[in-house]
N, C-alpha and C positions, 0 to 999 in steps of 0.2 A: 817904755815905748814912747817915741816922739810923736806928738800930735801932727796931723796932716795940715799943712797951711795951703789954702787955696791961692792961686795966682790968676793972672788974666787968662791963661789957657784953659783953666777950668770953667771960667765964665763963658768963654767962646764955645766950649764944648756944650754947655747947657743951652746956649742960644742956638747952636747947630741942631741939637735934638728937637727943639721947638720948630725950627725951619724944616727939618725932615718930615715931621708929622704934619705940618701945615701943607707942605708941598704934596705929600701923599694924598691928603684929603682933597686937595684941589685937583689932582690928577684923577681921582675917582669921579669927580663931577665934571670931567671933560674940560677943565681949564688947563690945557696942556702947557701953554707958554708960561703962565705964571707959576704953575706947579713945578715945572722943570727948572725954572730960574731960581725959585726958592731952594730947591734941592741942590742946585749947583753952588749957590751961596753957602748953604750949610756944609758942603764938602770943603770949601775954603776955610770956613770957621773951625772945622774939626782938625784940620791939618796941623796947626801949631801944637795942640795937645798930643797928637799922635807922634809927632817928632820928639817932643820932650819925653814921652813915655817909651820911646823906641818901639812902637807898635807898628812894625813894618807891614804886617798883614792888613792892618786897618788902612794904612796908606795905599797899599795895592788895591784893596777893594774900593777905596775912595777914588782912585784913579780910574778904575773901570766904570763905576757908576757916574763919575763926573764926566767922562767922555761920552757916555750914553746920554746924559742930560744935555751936554753941549751939542751933540748930534741932533737931538730932538728940537732944541731951540733953533738951530740953523735951518732945519727942515721946515719948521713952522714959519720962520721969517721969510725964507727965500723961495720956497716951493709950494 
């Protein structure tokens, strides 16, 4: 069995997981703008790994949650 070699997409996925957790904690403490922004950045960081792994359901879920975060950011900024 060949060993698994990490590349930059694995590191981005790890960073994305930290951003998701941080954003969720901030959302729990009513820091909506910062929490949603961190969550959206995490979605962008997760995308390269999902494409490389051909995980289309993850990309679909990221699109849905990313759009929800983007909607919340726009709502907080302009309304």
